[in-house]
C-alpha positions in Angstrom: 107.4 86.4 77.3 104.2 88.0 78.0 103.7 89.4 81.8 101.9 87.5 84.5 98.0 88.8 84.9 97.7 90.4 88.4 94.1 91.5 88.2 91.4 89.2 87.2 87.3 88.9 87.8 86.0 87.0 91.0 83.0 86.0 88.7 79.6 86.5 89.8 79.0 85.0 93.8 75.3 83.7 94.4 74.3 86.4 96.7 75.1 88.9 94.2 74.9 87.7 90.5 75.4 91.3 89.1 78.0 93.0 91.3 81.0 92.9 89.4 84.7 92.1 91.1 87.8 92.6 90.5 91.0 91.3 92.5 94.3 92.5 92.7 96.8 90.0 94.2 99.3 93.5 94.9 101.6 91.7 97.3 102.7 89.4 94.6 103.5 91.9 92.9 105.0 94.7 95.2 105.9 92.6 98.1 103.8 95.0 99.9 100.7 96.6 101.0 98.7 99.1 98.8 99.3 102.9 100.4 96.4 105.0 100.8 97.9 107.6 98.3 97.6 104.4 95.7 94.3 103.8 96.3 92.9 107.0 96.2 94.5 107.2 92.7 93.0 104.1 91.7 89.7 105.2 92.9 89.9 108.4 90.9 90.7 106.7 87.8 87.6 104.5 88.1 85.5 107.1 89.0 85.9 108.7 85.9 83.8 105.6 84.5 81.6 104.2 87.3 79.8 106.5 90.0 80.5 104.4 92.8 83.3 101.9 93.7 84.4 100.1 96.9 88.1 99.0 97.6 89.4 96.5 100.0 92.6 96.5 100.9 93.3 93.2 102.8 95.8 90.8 103.8 94.4 87.0 102.5 95.5 84.0 104.3 95.2 80.6 102.7 96.1 78.0 105.3 95.5 74.2 105.5 97.3 71.2 107.6 100.1 71.0 105.7 100.9 75.5 104.1 100.0 78.8 105.0 100.6 81.8 102.3 99.3 85.2 102.7 99.2 87.8 100.3 98.4 91.3 100.2 95.3 91.7 97.8 92.8 94.8 96.9 89.7 93.9 95.9 87.5 96.2 93.4 83.4 96.0 93.3 80.8 98.0 91.6 77.4 97.5 92.9 74.8 96.0 90.4 72.6 99.2 89.8 76.5 101.1 89.0 77.0 98.7 86.2 74.8 98.8 83.0 77.4 96.7 81.3 78.6 94.3 83.4 80.8 92.3 81.2 82.1 95.4 79.6 82.7 97.0 83.0 84.5 93.8 84.7 87.1 93.8 81.6 87.4 97.8 82.0 88.3 97.2 85.5 90.8 94.4 85.0 93.0 96.3 82.9 92.7 99.2 84.6 93.7 97.3 87.9 96.8 95.7 86.2 97.5 99.1 84.7 97.4 100.5 88.3 99.4 97.7 90.2 102.1 98.0 87.9 102.3 101.6 88.1 102.7 101.4 91.5 105.7 99.1 91.2 107.0 101.8 88.9 106.7 104.4 91.1 108.0 102.7 94.0 111.3 101.4 92.3 111.8 105.0 91.1 112.1 106.2 94.7 115.3 107.1 96.8 116.5 104.4 98.8 
């Protein structure tokens, strides 16, 4: 059975049509927030291919009159001028983000309690 997709492309927003953005539902996979060391590791991997990246670590709340959900999410953004081939970079970012999130789970699972 295939594993659930944790990272996904955000799609172009009207204000920034060429910006590449990937969301990682980190909390769904790990049950916790990403550490600064984990974010630094992700940044190091991404800077091998792009010269500039923004990584946002946030608690996201979805609320309506009948329910409330909160999840820790990591958002990766590459500015338009940094992405020569946005579709190719987007696919690569999703793959890297998935790999990173799963590695974070594996690293923490191996720590002594």
